C-alpha angles and dihedrals in degrees: 000000000000121000119193118195123191113210124205114253093013125106095204128065127226115243118197123181111212134186092208122103121259096251095055091046091048091049091051092049094047091048093053094045093050088076098256095109129043093206132039108221120197128176117214130213092275095052095257114141122222121197124196123182105244093221089060097052113113099177143343124215120192115204127207120282089235121079109260095184114097119231122221138025100290124109117249117229 
C-alpha cells in the first residue's frame, strides 16, 4: 500500500510503499498523531525506516492495497 505524507514547509510529499495492511498503518498513524509519539516511524517494503516529526505532518493519504499502476505499454481507458 502507498502512504503519502505532506510535510509542513516542504513542497514535496513523502511516499512510502508498505506491505502492511491499511488498518495497521492507519492505527500507527493515528497513534502518533494523537500526541503520544514525537515521531511517526514507518517501515517500507525494503525494510528501510522513515521517521517524520508528528508536529510537521500536514496530511496523510493512504492508497489502496492493490496496485493502481498499469504495467506495460498499453494505454488505460
